[in-house]
N, C-alpha and C positions, 0 to 999 in steps of 0.2 A: 466492614473493612478490617477491623482488628480481629474479629472472629475468623475470617478467612486466612489471615496471616498465622494465627495460632494453629488452625487446622493444617496449614501447609508445613509448619514447623513440626507438628506431631507426626504428620505423614512422613516427612523426611527422616525424622528420628526413628520411627518404626522400621522403615525400609533400609535405612542405613545400618541399624543394628542387625537386621536379618541378613544383609549383605556381608557384614563382618563375620557373622557366625558361619555363613556358607563358605566364605573364602579362607577362613583360618586354616583348615587342613591343607589347602593348596599352598598358601603362603608359607606355612610352617615347613613344608618340604622343599621350598624354593631355594636354589643355590645359584650363584652368579657365574659359575665356571663352565657351564655346558648348555648347549642348545636344547637338550632334552627338557629342561625346566621351562624354557620358553614355549615349547610345543605343548607341554602339560598345561600351562596357564591358558594358552590359546584354546586348547581342547575343552578345558573347563568352561571358559567364557562362551564358547560356541555351543556347548551343551545347555547352558542356561538360556541362551538366545533361542535355541531350537525348541526347548520346552515352551518358551513364551509364544513362539509363532504357531505351535501345534495345540495351544490351549483350546478349550471347548468353545469359548465365545470370542473369536478373534474380532478385532476392531477394524481390520483392513481386508480388502477383497483378496489380495494375493498372499495371504499369510501362509497357506499350506505350500505354495510354490517356494516362498522364501525359506520356509522350514526345511524343505528338501535340499535347497542349495546350501543352507547352513549345515545340514547333516553331512553332506559330501565334504565340506570343509573340515568339519569336526573329525570325520573318519580319517581324512588325510593327515590332520595334525596328530592324531593318535598313532597312525602308522609311522610317521616320522619320529615321534617320541620313542616308540618301541624299537625302531631301527632293526627289524628282523630281516632285512633285505638279503643279507648273505646266507642266513639260515634257509630262507625260502628258495634262493637260487641254487643252493647246493643239495636240495632234497633228493633229486634224482641222481645226482653225482654220488651222494653217499650210499644210495641203493646199489649203484653199479660197481663201485670200487671199494676194495677193502680199506680199512683204516690205515693211516700212515704211521709207520714206526719212526717217530721223530729222532730216535737215537741213530737211525741209519742215515740221516741227512747230514751227519757231521763225521768228519774224518780226523783222526788224531795225527798231528804233524810228526815227522821223524824225530824231532827233539823231545817229543813226549809232553811238552808243556802247553801246546796250543791246539785248538781244534779249528778246522776250516769247514765252512758250509759247502756241501757238494750239491744240495738240492735233491728234489725227488727224482729218483732214477727211473720211475715209471712215467715215460713221456706222455702216454695217453691220459693217465690220471692227472698229470701236471697241466696238460693242455685243457682238459675238461675243467679243472679247477680255475684256471685263468679265465676261461669263458664265463664261468659262474661269477667270478669276481667282477668282470666287466658288466655282466648283466645286472648284478645287484646295484652297481653304481648307476647304471642306466635307469633302472626302476626307481631308485631313490630320487634321482634328478627329475624324473617325470612327475612323481608325486609332489615334489617341491615346486616345480613349475606350475603344475595344475592348481595346487593350493593357492599360490600367490597370484596367479592369473585370475582365479575365481574371486579372491578377495578384491583384487584390483577392479574387476568388472562389476561386482555385485554388492560390495559392502555399503555403498551409498544408498542402496534400495532397502537395506535391512533395517528398517525403523518402523515404529508403530506410533 
């Protein structure tokens, strides 16, 4: 009885220290002011879980299936952290239209002291950009919904 308790304490100590070492870089970069850091923490945790379920000698029958589900969640968390949705949505827009001269979007007022925003005078470019913005929001919301629906449905099964 005493021997098993000592073994358990040593086991917990060993894996606790290993966990601290693994998590130090993630926690070191963590900040409280942005969702990016939450997605990074979630991505890291899901990465560890994915490795666990894909290990060579799994202890449960469905470990590979769970590993695939976790991988999807991990990829979604990373995409949300990176937040490249507008860059991706404007790829073809940027190929089609010349770069905007931002100085031309402002008009000097007659008194010479103030500037007024007049907007992009190229209506086609502005409409295309508006569509890209809406599409980027749509794609981000889809990833967000998919991630949390997946977690809601599957997280209770991801145990070993």
